[in-house]
MDAnalysis code that builds the backbone (N, CA, C; Angstrom):
import MDAnalysis as mda
import numpy as np

u = mda.Universe.empty(693, n_residues=231, atom_resindex=np.repeat(np.arange(231), 3), trajectory=True)
u.add_TopologyAttr("name", ["N", "CA", "C"] * 231)
u.add_TopologyAttr("resid", np.arange(1, 232))
u.add_TopologyAttr("resname", ["MET", "ASP", "GLY", "SER", "SER", "VAL", "ALA", "GLY", "THR", "LEU", "HIS", "HIS", "ILE", "GLU", "ARG", "GLY", "ARG", "GLY", "ASN", "VAL", "LEU", "THR", "PRO", "ASN", "ASP", "LEU", "ALA", "LYS", "ARG", "PHE", "PRO", "GLY", "VAL", "PRO", "THR", "PRO", "THR", "VAL", "ALA", "ASP", "THR", "GLU", "TRP", "GLU", "ILE", "THR", "ALA", "THR", "GLU", "MET", "SER", "LEU", "LYS", "TRP", "VAL", "THR", "ASN", "THR", "GLN", "THR", "ASN", "GLY", "ASP", "GLY", "LYS", "MET", "SER", "ARG", "SER", "ASP", "GLY", "GLY", "ARG", "PRO", "SER", "SER", "LEU", "THR", "PRO", "ARG", "PRO", "ASP", "VAL", "GLN", "THR", "TRP", "GLU", "GLU", "PHE", "LYS", "LYS", "VAL", "VAL", "THR", "ILE", "PHE", "ASP", "PRO", "TYR", "GLN", "VAL", "ALA", "PHE", "ARG", "GLY", "GLN", "GLU", "LYS", "ASN", "THR", "TRP", "ARG", "LEU", "ARG", "THR", "SER", "PHE", "HIS", "ARG", "THR", "GLY", "ARG", "ALA", "SER", "LEU", "ARG", "LYS", "TYR", "SER", "THR", "VAL", "ASP", "VAL", "ALA", "ALA", "LEU", "ARG", "ARG", "GLN", "PHE", "SER", "GLY", "LEU", "ILE", "ALA", "SER", "ARG", "PHE", "ASN", "LEU", "GLY", "ASP", "PRO", "HIS", "ASP", "PHE", "ALA", "ALA", "MET", "LEU", "ASN", "LEU", "ALA", "GLN", "HIS", "HIS", "GLY", "TYR", "PRO", "THR", "PRO", "THR", "LEU", "ASP", "TRP", "THR", "TYR", "SER", "PRO", "PHE", "VAL", "ALA", "ALA", "CYS", "PHE", "ALA", "PHE", "LYS", "ASP", "LEU", "ARG", "LYS", "GLY", "ASN", "ILE", "ARG", "PRO", "GLU", "ASP", "LYS", "VAL", "ARG", "ILE", "ILE", "ILE", "PHE", "GLY", "VAL", "SER", "ALA", "TRP", "ALA", "ASN", "SER", "LEU", "GLY", "ARG", "ALA", "GLN", "GLY", "ASN", "ASN", "ALA", "GLY", "LEU", "SER", "SER", "TYR", "GLN", "CYS", "TYR"])
u.atoms.positions = np.array([
    [95.695, 80.278, 120.402],
    [95.246, 78.875, 120.410],
    [96.005, 78.119, 119.331],
    [96.589, 76.983, 119.683],
    [97.431, 76.253, 118.749],
    [96.999, 74.795, 118.670],
    [96.576, 74.356, 117.480],
    [96.240, 72.966, 117.256],
    [95.025, 72.458, 118.003],
    [94.013, 73.292, 118.224],
    [92.811, 72.877, 118.943],
    [91.840, 72.165, 118.012],
    [91.140, 71.129, 118.547],
    [90.140, 70.385, 117.780],
    [88.761, 70.632, 118.378],
    [87.785, 70.860, 117.476],
    [86.423, 71.150, 117.912],
    [85.454, 70.437, 116.985],
    [84.418, 69.802, 117.543],
    [83.330, 69.220, 116.760],
    [82.092, 70.085, 116.957],
    [81.370, 70.330, 115.871],
    [80.219, 71.207, 116.024],
    [79.179, 71.025, 114.940],
    [77.993, 71.585, 115.212],
    [76.890, 71.557, 114.257],
    [77.102, 72.623, 113.193],
    [76.763, 72.300, 111.945],
    [76.964, 73.217, 110.835],
    [75.700, 74.026, 110.552],
    [75.884, 75.314, 110.263],
    [74.826, 76.178, 109.772],
    [75.259, 76.678, 108.400],
    [74.392, 76.586, 107.431],
    [74.738, 76.905, 106.050],
    [74.346, 78.347, 105.737],
    [75.335, 79.131, 105.324],
    [75.147, 80.555, 105.072],
    [75.243, 80.822, 103.579],
    [74.326, 81.609, 103.053],
    [74.304, 81.930, 101.634],
    [75.480, 82.816, 101.277],
    [76.251, 82.392, 100.295],
    [77.417, 83.155, 99.868],
    [77.010, 84.555, 99.388],
    [77.685, 85.572, 99.900],
    [77.452, 86.942, 99.457],
    [76.281, 87.638, 100.103],
    [75.378, 86.893, 100.763],
    [74.187, 87.516, 101.334],
    [74.125, 87.378, 102.854],
    [74.693, 86.283, 103.383],
    [74.695, 86.089, 104.825],
    [73.435, 85.456, 105.375],
    [72.492, 85.047, 104.508],
    [71.262, 84.420, 104.991],
    [71.504, 82.961, 105.381],
    [70.848, 82.512, 106.461],
    [70.941, 81.114, 106.878],
    [70.035, 80.265, 105.992],
    [70.575, 79.186, 105.423],
    [69.819, 78.312, 104.534],
    [69.350, 77.074, 105.308],
    [68.090, 76.739, 105.164],
    [67.525, 75.563, 105.823],
    [67.834, 74.316, 104.990],
    [67.649, 73.114, 105.567],
    [67.830, 71.891, 104.778],
    [66.958, 71.865, 103.524],
    [65.734, 72.402, 103.614],
    [64.867, 72.454, 102.433],
    [65.446, 73.384, 101.365],
    [65.999, 74.521, 101.799],
    [66.632, 75.441, 100.847],
    [67.765, 74.742, 100.102],
    [68.588, 74.020, 100.845],
    [69.730, 73.340, 100.243],
    [69.283, 72.233, 99.296],
    [68.223, 71.502, 99.677],
    [67.725, 70.425, 98.821],
    [67.220, 70.970, 97.488],
    [66.607, 72.149, 97.512],
    [66.114, 72.765, 96.277],
    [67.273, 73.255, 95.402],
    [68.278, 73.812, 96.030],
    [69.397, 74.367, 95.272],
    [70.335, 73.284, 94.746],
    [70.529, 72.229, 95.547],
    [71.468, 71.180, 95.182],
    [70.798, 69.811, 95.303],
    [69.843, 69.513, 94.417],
    [69.100, 68.245, 94.519],
    [70.030, 67.042, 94.397],
    [69.815, 66.074, 95.282],
    [70.605, 64.853, 95.247],
    [71.955, 64.941, 95.924],
    [72.313, 66.120, 96.420],
    [73.616, 66.289, 97.078],
    [73.418, 66.173, 98.589],
    [74.102, 65.238, 99.256],
    [73.951, 65.090, 100.710],
    [74.366, 66.371, 101.432],
    [73.611, 66.752, 102.441],
    [73.887, 67.966, 103.198],
    [74.603, 67.627, 104.502],
    [75.837, 68.079, 104.683],
    [76.537, 67.818, 105.946],
    [75.883, 68.587, 107.090],
    [75.845, 67.978, 108.253],
    [75.211, 68.613, 109.411],
    [76.173, 68.854, 110.565],
    [77.263, 68.066, 110.640],
    [78.270, 68.265, 111.689],
    [79.654, 68.139, 111.064],
    [80.647, 68.696, 111.750],
    [82.022, 68.634, 111.243],
    [83.006, 68.560, 112.395],
    [84.076, 67.816, 112.189],
    [85.227, 67.843, 113.084],
    [86.219, 68.857, 112.518],
    [86.666, 69.763, 113.357],
    [87.528, 70.841, 112.884],
    [88.816, 70.913, 113.694],
    [89.863, 71.392, 113.031],
    [91.141, 71.670, 113.683],
    [91.510, 73.128, 113.406],
    [91.827, 73.858, 114.469],
    [92.104, 75.286, 114.371],
    [93.528, 75.600, 114.806],
    [94.100, 76.582, 114.141],
    [95.346, 77.184, 114.600],
    [95.193, 78.694, 114.475],
    [95.401, 79.402, 115.575],
    [95.209, 80.847, 115.600],
    [96.466, 81.510, 116.152],
    [97.005, 82.443, 115.376],
    [98.152, 83.221, 115.813],
    [97.758, 84.697, 115.831],
    [98.701, 85.551, 116.100],
    [98.416, 86.988, 116.161],
    [98.062, 87.558, 114.798],
    [98.485, 86.906, 113.728],
    [98.266, 87.459, 112.390],
    [97.457, 86.556, 111.471],
    [97.152, 85.328, 111.902],
    [96.529, 84.398, 110.966],
    [95.674, 83.367, 111.701],
    [94.615, 82.930, 111.047],
    [93.767, 81.858, 111.561],
    [93.594, 80.817, 110.455],
    [93.870, 79.558, 110.764],
    [93.717, 78.491, 109.768],
    [92.797, 77.407, 110.316],
    [92.121, 76.713, 109.389],
    [91.101, 75.735, 109.759],
    [91.127, 74.561, 108.784],
    [90.995, 73.339, 109.326],
    [90.773, 72.137, 108.528],
    [89.503, 71.465, 109.038],
    [88.712, 70.854, 108.143],
    [87.470, 70.225, 108.584],
    [87.158, 68.965, 107.784],
    [86.433, 68.054, 108.460],
    [85.871, 66.853, 107.835],
    [84.438, 66.741, 108.331],
    [83.473, 66.607, 107.404],
    [82.059, 66.557, 107.784],
    [81.570, 65.119, 107.871],
    [80.344, 64.961, 108.342],
    [79.753, 63.628, 108.450],
    [79.368, 63.038, 107.098],
    [79.448, 63.827, 106.009],
    [79.254, 63.282, 104.659],
    [80.604, 63.055, 103.967],
    [81.695, 63.170, 104.749],
    [83.062, 62.929, 104.284],
    [83.573, 63.988, 103.310],
    [82.911, 65.137, 103.264],
    [83.519, 66.264, 102.566],
    [84.549, 66.895, 103.497],
    [85.556, 67.486, 102.928],
    [86.615, 68.058, 103.749],
    [87.240, 69.257, 103.044],
    [88.001, 69.989, 103.790],
    [88.660, 71.141, 103.197],
    [89.504, 71.862, 104.218],
    [90.056, 72.971, 103.790],
    [90.856, 73.791, 104.693],
    [90.766, 75.239, 104.237],
    [91.053, 76.122, 105.138],
    [91.006, 77.538, 104.829],
    [91.951, 78.314, 105.724],
    [92.248, 79.532, 105.284],
    [93.176, 80.361, 106.034],
    [92.722, 81.812, 105.915],
    [92.796, 82.535, 106.998],
    [92.418, 83.939, 107.007],
    [93.505, 84.742, 107.715],
    [93.981, 85.788, 107.046],
    [95.017, 86.633, 107.621],
    [94.415, 87.926, 108.147],
    [95.052, 88.499, 109.127],
    [94.601, 89.780, 109.657],
    [94.638, 90.834, 108.548],
    [93.621, 91.644, 108.473],
    [93.490, 92.612, 107.386],
    [94.606, 93.650, 107.397],
    [95.097, 93.937, 106.195],
    [96.025, 95.049, 105.994],
    [95.316, 96.197, 105.301],
    [93.982, 96.250, 105.462],
    [93.185, 97.209, 104.709],
    [93.583, 98.659, 104.899],
    [94.155, 98.999, 106.053],
    [94.534, 100.376, 106.288],
    [95.885, 100.754, 105.730],
    [96.624, 99.768, 105.202],
    [97.951, 100.035, 104.667],
    [97.892, 100.273, 103.155],
    [98.949, 100.859, 102.588],
    [98.975, 101.050, 101.127],
    [98.937, 99.718, 100.392],
    [98.448, 99.742, 99.178],
    [98.360, 98.531, 98.365],
    [99.740, 97.916, 98.167],
    [99.763, 96.579, 98.166],
    [101.022, 95.861, 97.936],
    [101.096, 95.284, 96.524],
    [100.121, 95.614, 95.670],
    [100.136, 95.111, 94.299],
    [101.332, 95.675, 93.535],
    [101.933, 94.841, 92.718],
    [103.085, 95.257, 91.914],
    [102.632, 95.560, 90.492],
    [102.900, 96.755, 89.976],
    [102.452, 97.088, 88.618],
    [103.247, 96.339, 87.554],
    [102.654, 96.186, 86.396],
    [103.347, 95.562, 85.275],
    [104.465, 96.480, 84.797],
    [105.665, 95.950, 84.616],
    [106.776, 96.800, 84.195],
    [106.698, 97.220, 82.739],
    [105.843, 96.542, 81.946],
    [105.793, 96.834, 80.515],
    [104.724, 97.860, 80.159],
    [104.113, 98.503, 81.167],
    [103.097, 99.522, 80.889],
    [103.541, 100.837, 81.524],
    [104.110, 101.706, 80.711],
    [104.576, 103.002, 81.178],
    [103.935, 104.155, 80.409],
    [103.327, 103.848, 79.259],
    [102.726, 104.890, 78.416],
    [101.315, 104.477, 78.031],
    [100.554, 105.426, 77.481],
    [99.198, 105.135, 77.025],
    [99.192, 104.111, 75.902],
    [100.160, 104.194, 75.006],
    [100.230, 103.237, 73.906],
    [100.510, 101.831, 74.428],
    [101.375, 101.710, 75.421],
    [101.653, 100.393, 75.998],
    [100.424, 99.848, 76.721],
    [99.673, 100.736, 77.379],
    [98.437, 100.314, 78.048],
    [97.449, 99.747, 77.033],
    [97.244, 100.454, 75.941],
    [96.302, 99.989, 74.919],
    [96.741, 98.642, 74.337],
    [98.026, 98.473, 74.164],
    [98.526, 97.225, 73.596],
    [98.242, 96.049, 74.523],
    [98.368, 96.260, 75.841],
    [98.144, 95.187, 76.809],
    [96.669, 94.839, 76.934],
    [95.809, 95.846, 77.078],
    [94.409, 95.571, 77.401],
    [93.582, 95.110, 76.213],
    [94.065, 95.323, 75.003],
    [93.280, 94.915, 73.830],
    [93.549, 93.478, 73.412],
    [94.404, 92.748, 74.139],
    [94.656, 91.347, 73.780],
    [93.633, 90.402, 74.415],
    [92.856, 90.901, 75.398],
    [91.922, 90.032, 76.106],
    [90.651, 89.807, 75.289],
    [90.114, 88.592, 75.364],
    [88.829, 88.314, 74.737],
    [87.720, 89.048, 75.491],
    [86.651, 89.477, 74.787],
    [85.558, 90.208, 75.448],
    [84.949, 89.421, 76.595],
    [84.675, 90.102, 77.703],
    [83.978, 89.576, 78.882],
    [84.774, 88.515, 79.655],
    [86.028, 88.341, 79.340],
    [86.852, 87.401, 80.099],
    [87.511, 88.080, 81.295],
    [87.711, 89.378, 81.200],
    [88.308, 90.138, 82.294],
    [87.504, 91.420, 82.510],
    [87.598, 91.959, 83.719],
    [86.976, 93.240, 84.046],
    [88.065, 94.184, 84.545],
    [87.754, 95.481, 84.530],
    [88.746, 96.484, 84.874],
    [88.170, 97.458, 85.903],
    [89.059, 97.969, 86.756],
    [88.681, 98.997, 87.726],
    [89.762, 100.069, 87.739],
    [89.357, 101.323, 87.593],
    [90.300, 102.428, 87.629],
    [90.279, 103.123, 88.977],
    [91.462, 103.376, 89.547],
    [91.568, 104.068, 90.825],
    [92.551, 105.228, 90.696],
    [92.221, 106.317, 91.356],
    [92.984, 107.555, 91.213],
    [94.406, 107.442, 91.741],
    [94.627, 106.580, 92.753],
    [95.947, 106.440, 93.346],
    [96.368, 104.969, 93.368],
    [97.624, 104.720, 93.054],
    [98.097, 103.336, 93.046],
    [98.353, 102.807, 94.446],
    [98.258, 103.665, 95.454],
    [98.426, 103.206, 96.841],
    [97.116, 102.707, 97.444],
    [95.982, 102.965, 96.766],
    [94.695, 102.555, 97.308],
    [94.516, 101.049, 97.161],
    [93.996, 100.425, 98.226],
    [93.634, 99.011, 98.152],
    [92.236, 98.857, 97.565],
    [91.890, 97.624, 97.227],
    [90.537, 97.330, 96.779],
    [89.642, 97.250, 98.011],
    [89.048, 98.370, 98.390],
    [88.184, 98.419, 99.564],
    [86.880, 99.103, 99.191],
    [85.773, 98.549, 99.643],
    [84.469, 99.128, 99.341],
    [84.175, 100.278, 100.297],
    [83.180, 101.090, 99.937],
    [82.790, 102.196, 100.815],
    [82.262, 101.666, 102.149],
    [81.630, 100.481, 102.139],
    [81.163, 99.866, 103.377],
    [82.332, 99.544, 104.301],
    [83.356, 98.911, 103.768],
    [84.491, 98.522, 104.596],
    [85.333, 99.724, 105.011],
    [85.313, 100.786, 104.228],
    [86.057, 101.983, 104.632],
    [85.417, 102.664, 105.829],
    [84.174, 102.341, 106.140],
    [83.539, 102.906, 107.340],
    [83.985, 102.187, 108.606],
    [84.734, 101.083, 108.451],
    [85.207, 100.328, 109.602],
    [84.282, 99.210, 110.043],
    [83.184, 99.002, 109.311],
    [82.259, 97.937, 109.664],
    [82.691, 96.627, 109.021],
    [82.180, 95.498, 109.556],
    [82.611, 94.202, 109.059],
    [81.485, 93.187, 108.910],
    [80.343, 93.367, 109.571],
    [79.296, 92.352, 109.568],
    [78.387, 92.505, 108.348],
    [78.619, 91.676, 107.337],
    [77.761, 91.700, 106.149],
    [76.381, 91.129, 106.457],
    [76.320, 90.214, 107.413],
    [75.016, 89.650, 107.762],
    [74.110, 90.726, 108.347],
    [74.633, 91.536, 109.262],
    [73.837, 92.622, 109.839],
    [73.485, 93.646, 108.761],
    [74.438, 93.919, 107.890],
    [74.190, 94.867, 106.804],
    [73.028, 94.380, 105.935],
    [73.044, 93.071, 105.585],
    [72.013, 92.525, 104.698],
    [70.642, 92.461, 105.365],
    [70.614, 92.118, 106.646],
    [69.328, 91.902, 107.310],
    [68.738, 93.167, 107.923],
    [69.574, 94.128, 108.280],
    [69.084, 95.341, 108.932],
    [69.166, 96.556, 108.001],
    [70.378, 96.878, 107.549],
    [70.565, 98.089, 106.748],
    [69.838, 98.021, 105.410],
    [70.008, 96.899, 104.709],
    [69.411, 96.787, 103.377],
    [67.886, 96.762, 103.467],
    [67.349, 96.108, 104.490],
    [65.892, 96.096, 104.657],
    [65.362, 97.509, 104.898],
    [66.072, 98.289, 105.717],
    [65.659, 99.673, 105.969],
    [65.793, 100.511, 104.703],
    [66.853, 100.271, 103.934],
    [67.052, 100.997, 102.673],
    [65.925, 100.695, 101.698],
    [65.517, 99.432, 101.616],
    [64.428, 99.059, 100.708],
    [63.134, 99.766, 101.095],
    [62.870, 99.871, 102.398],
    [61.654, 100.581, 102.832],
    [61.692, 102.049, 102.403],
    [62.861, 102.668, 102.483],
    [62.989, 104.058, 102.063],
    [62.779, 104.195, 100.558],
    [63.371, 103.269, 99.795],
    [63.206, 103.309, 98.345],
    [61.745, 103.120, 97.945],
    [61.042, 102.257, 98.673],
    [59.649, 101.964, 98.324],
    [58.782, 103.213, 98.357],
    [59.129, 104.163, 99.213],
    [58.345, 105.396, 99.289],
    [58.797, 106.469, 98.325],
    [59.944, 106.239, 97.647],
    [60.510, 107.277, 96.790],
    [60.427, 106.961, 95.303],
    [60.496, 105.678, 94.956],
    [60.504, 105.306, 93.544],
    [59.455, 104.235, 93.290],
    [59.125, 104.049, 92.024],
    [58.056, 103.116, 91.658],
    [58.490, 101.662, 91.774],
    [59.787, 101.395, 91.591],
    [60.267, 100.011, 91.613],
    [60.238, 99.439, 93.021],
    [59.844, 98.173, 93.127],
    [59.913, 97.448, 94.394],
    [60.917, 96.316, 94.213],
    [62.048, 96.450, 94.869],
    [63.125, 95.488, 94.699],
    [62.839, 94.208, 95.485],
    [63.025, 93.080, 94.802],
    [62.891, 91.773, 95.439],
    [64.261, 91.365, 95.963],
    [64.458, 91.450, 97.276],
    [65.772, 91.175, 97.846],
    [66.150, 89.709, 97.746],
    [65.214, 88.834, 97.425],
    [65.522, 87.432, 97.209],
    [66.087, 87.144, 95.832],
    [66.006, 88.123, 94.937],
    [66.537, 87.985, 93.584],
    [67.909, 88.650, 93.545],
    [68.989, 87.915, 93.192],
    [70.334, 88.507, 93.231],
    [70.497, 89.704, 92.312],
    [69.771, 89.724, 91.186],
    [69.884, 90.851, 90.261],
    [69.172, 92.083, 90.821],
    [67.995, 91.889, 91.423],
    [67.311, 93.003, 92.074],
    [68.132, 93.530, 93.248],
    [68.703, 92.610, 94.006],
    [69.525, 92.989, 95.155],
    [70.702, 93.849, 94.701],
    [71.389, 93.411, 93.638],
    [72.531, 94.161, 93.120],
    [72.089, 95.497, 92.533],
    [70.932, 95.520, 91.849],
    [70.445, 96.770, 91.261],
    [70.155, 97.810, 92.334],
    [69.580, 97.373, 93.464],
    [69.286, 98.308, 94.530],
    [70.570, 98.858, 95.143],
    [71.563, 97.982, 95.362],
    [72.835, 98.448, 95.905],
    [73.537, 99.379, 94.925],
    [73.412, 99.073, 93.640],
    [73.994, 99.928, 92.612],
    [73.399, 101.330, 92.679],
    [72.074, 101.407, 92.753],
    [71.396, 102.698, 92.835],
    [71.794, 103.446, 94.103],
    [71.858, 102.720, 95.217],
    [72.219, 103.345, 96.486],
    [73.660, 103.860, 96.462],
    [74.555, 103.049, 95.913],
    [75.969, 103.448, 95.892],
    [76.192, 104.714, 95.095],
    [75.494, 104.845, 93.979],
    [75.690, 106.015, 93.139],
    [75.005, 107.265, 93.696],
    [74.330, 107.103, 94.822],
    [73.800, 108.256, 95.551],
    [74.522, 108.440, 96.886],
    [75.685, 107.796, 97.025],
    [76.523, 108.020, 98.184],
    [76.318, 107.088, 99.358],
    [75.464, 106.064, 99.208],
    [75.210, 105.136, 100.307],
    [76.320, 104.089, 100.350],
    [76.941, 103.850, 101.520],
    [78.028, 102.857, 101.583],
    [77.528, 101.448, 101.274],
    [78.182, 100.764, 100.374],
    [77.813, 99.395, 100.030],
    [79.067, 98.518, 99.998],
    [78.896, 97.202, 100.155],
    [80.043, 96.285, 100.089],
    [80.323, 95.815, 98.662],
    [80.121, 96.689, 97.673],
    [80.361, 96.339, 96.278],
    [81.382, 97.287, 95.672],
    [82.085, 96.811, 94.662],
    [83.052, 97.611, 93.927],
    [82.603, 97.726, 92.479],
    [82.731, 98.902, 91.922],
    [82.392, 99.110, 90.509],
    [83.504, 98.570, 89.620],
    [83.115, 97.748, 88.647],
    [84.031, 97.243, 87.637],
    [83.413, 97.490, 86.266],
    [84.213, 97.410, 85.243],
    [83.710, 97.582, 83.893],
    [84.412, 96.599, 82.972],
    [83.715, 96.178, 81.922],
    [84.348, 95.317, 80.935],
    [85.216, 96.117, 79.960],
    [85.161, 97.446, 80.037],
    [85.941, 98.299, 79.145],
    [87.166, 98.861, 79.865],
    [88.372, 98.602, 79.364],
    [89.562, 99.188, 79.988],
    [89.591, 100.707, 79.871],
    [88.920, 101.231, 78.862],
    [88.958, 102.679, 78.641],
    [87.980, 103.415, 79.555],
    [86.865, 102.756, 79.918],
    [85.990, 103.317, 80.945],
    [86.732, 103.337, 82.287],
    [87.455, 102.260, 82.582],
    [88.244, 102.210, 83.817],
    [89.287, 103.318, 83.837],
    [89.937, 103.554, 82.696],
    [90.935, 104.623, 82.608],
    [90.290, 105.982, 82.843],
    [89.076, 106.167, 82.323],
    [88.352, 107.423, 82.534],
    [88.133, 107.676, 84.021],
    [87.706, 106.648, 84.756],
    [87.477, 106.824, 86.192],
    [88.793, 107.066, 86.942],
    [89.874, 106.461, 86.471],
    [91.163, 106.655, 87.132],
    [91.654, 108.097, 87.002],
    [91.382, 108.721, 85.854],
    [91.925, 110.057, 85.580],
    [90.936, 111.196, 85.799],
    [89.637, 110.876, 86.010],
    [88.608, 111.911, 85.903],
    [88.742, 113.042, 86.915],
    [89.272, 112.807, 88.103],
    [89.363, 113.848, 89.126],
    [90.751, 114.471, 89.237],
    [91.647, 114.072, 88.339],
    [93.006, 114.598, 88.403],
    [93.124, 115.915, 87.630],
    [93.818, 116.864, 88.229],
    [94.091, 118.158, 87.599],
    [95.564, 118.470, 87.786],
    [96.074, 119.382, 86.998],
    [97.488, 119.742, 87.109],
    [97.834, 120.236, 88.505],
    [96.869, 120.843, 89.180],
    [97.144, 121.412, 90.492],
    [97.091, 120.427, 91.640],
    [96.586, 119.213, 91.399],
    [96.436, 118.278, 92.524],
    [97.180, 116.967, 92.323],
    [98.150, 116.941, 91.426],
    [98.914, 115.722, 91.199],
    [100.399, 116.053, 91.172],
    [101.191, 115.174, 91.797],
    [102.630, 115.342, 91.831],
    [103.279, 114.395, 90.824],
    [104.498, 114.681, 90.401],
    [105.150, 113.811, 89.402],
    [105.238, 112.358, 89.840],
    [105.376, 112.099, 91.150],
    [105.517, 110.725, 91.616],
    [104.184, 110.003, 91.765],
    [103.062, 110.721, 91.669],
    [101.746, 110.094, 91.799],
    [101.416, 109.257, 90.565],
    [100.769, 108.126, 90.801],
    [100.377, 107.238, 89.706],
    [98.940, 106.788, 89.909],
    [98.203, 106.663, 88.797],
    [96.881, 106.047, 88.865],
    [97.072, 104.533, 88.770],
    [95.990, 103.783, 88.996],
    [96.080, 102.329, 88.872],
    [94.832, 101.798, 88.183],
    [95.022, 100.898, 87.236],
    [93.920, 100.192, 86.594],
    [94.134, 98.707, 86.859],
    [93.187, 98.110, 87.555],
    [93.304, 96.722, 88.007],
    [92.541, 95.813, 87.055],
    [93.151, 94.694, 86.705],
    [92.545, 93.712, 85.811],
    [92.087, 92.521, 86.643],
    [90.819, 92.162, 86.475],
    [90.214, 91.086, 87.258],
    [89.787, 89.960, 86.325],
    [90.265, 88.733, 86.575],
    [89.951, 87.596, 85.713],
    [88.547, 87.068, 85.971],
    [87.561, 87.616, 85.277],
    [86.159, 87.255, 85.491],
    [85.923, 85.771, 85.248],
    [86.365, 85.274, 84.108],
    [86.102, 83.884, 83.742],
    [86.773, 82.924, 84.723],
    [88.037, 83.186, 85.051],
    [88.756, 82.311, 85.976],
    [88.116, 82.337, 87.357],
    [87.673, 83.511, 87.800],
    [87.034, 83.631, 89.111],
    [85.718, 82.861, 89.152],
    [84.894, 83.022, 88.109],
    [83.604, 82.334, 88.072],
    [83.793, 80.821, 88.074],
    [84.793, 80.334, 87.346],
    [85.034, 78.898, 87.278],
    [85.545, 78.331, 88.594],
    [86.112, 79.185, 89.438],
    [86.656, 78.709, 90.711],
    [85.603, 78.610, 91.796],
    [84.365, 79.070, 91.515],
    [83.346, 79.122, 92.561],
    [82.731, 77.765, 92.884],
    [82.888, 76.803, 91.989],
    [82.344, 75.466, 92.259],
    [80.839, 75.495, 92.358],
    [80.297, 75.139, 93.546],
    [78.853, 75.054, 93.720],
    [78.209, 76.421, 93.903],
    [79.011, 77.461, 94.055],
    [78.448, 78.792, 94.245],
    [77.916, 79.310, 92.927],
    [77.256, 80.473, 92.992],
    [76.693, 81.068, 91.791],
    [77.805, 81.307, 90.773],
    [77.521, 81.035, 89.532],
    [78.551, 81.160, 88.514],
    [78.344, 82.344, 87.592],
    [79.404, 82.730, 86.952],
    [79.456, 83.731, 85.891],
    [78.692, 85.001, 86.233],
    [77.754, 85.456, 85.374],
    [77.165, 86.775, 85.581],
    [76.285, 86.852, 86.822],
    [75.706, 85.723, 87.271],
    [74.917, 85.766, 88.502],
    [75.801, 86.148, 89.676],
    [77.004, 85.577, 89.707],
    [77.940, 85.940, 90.757],
    [78.501, 87.327, 90.566],
    [78.636, 87.740, 89.296],
    [79.219, 89.053, 89.021],
    [78.307, 90.200, 89.399],
    [77.031, 89.930, 89.619],
    [76.135, 91.032, 89.951],
    [76.599, 91.761, 91.203],
    [77.242, 91.050, 92.111],
    [77.703, 91.696, 93.330],
    [78.908, 92.590, 93.087],
    [79.503, 92.492, 91.887],
    [80.639, 93.337, 91.558],
    [80.247, 94.500, 90.656],
    [78.972, 94.566, 90.254],
    [78.497, 95.659, 89.418],
    [79.327, 95.816, 88.143],
    [79.448, 94.768, 87.364],
    [80.188, 94.858, 86.104],
    [79.295, 95.413, 85.013],
    [79.825, 96.360, 84.246],
    [79.062, 96.977, 83.166],
    [79.772, 96.767, 81.835],
])
């Protein structure tokens, strides 16, 4: 489909959770902000990419682009050329101010940033949130004393955290504010017998502060970070 225009009614979905928000929900969250109800959209869809432009009845507008996933391919991230030794690593990671960046250690530099949920081949976070998580909460209720409030983002993240560390697939990635904890996870399963000279670990640096500031009206800073399990 090339250059198609469509007008349609808008449904507001909660970022990160997939819940449909009613006009009353939006009024409580964003008092005084007009809620758009319809939008004129322009679409372009190719074999590898989908792009969209929109203008709403409140005159808000924007554009977006989505590319076909390369999740099954090796990572395309380029490593820093100035980090080849442990001493160089320490020199780089200790220049950051506390809590401005987060780190993730991975055993192989070819691995992409993919959650255990997405590695199962599933894609619907809405179904996961409304069906799987509800069933998981019922199971937890019979096993532990805590009753998680799924409407609270911190309780929601805590339950997923507990489930993930017991092997349950979740759409979250573990991050840490400590580069050395990340390094521990990157190296912890490596032994002389299972690593080749050409194999490399990877420690990824994530700009927490810059990411939170880019969210605009979405949840900011640590409330948004709960879905990333930063410690």
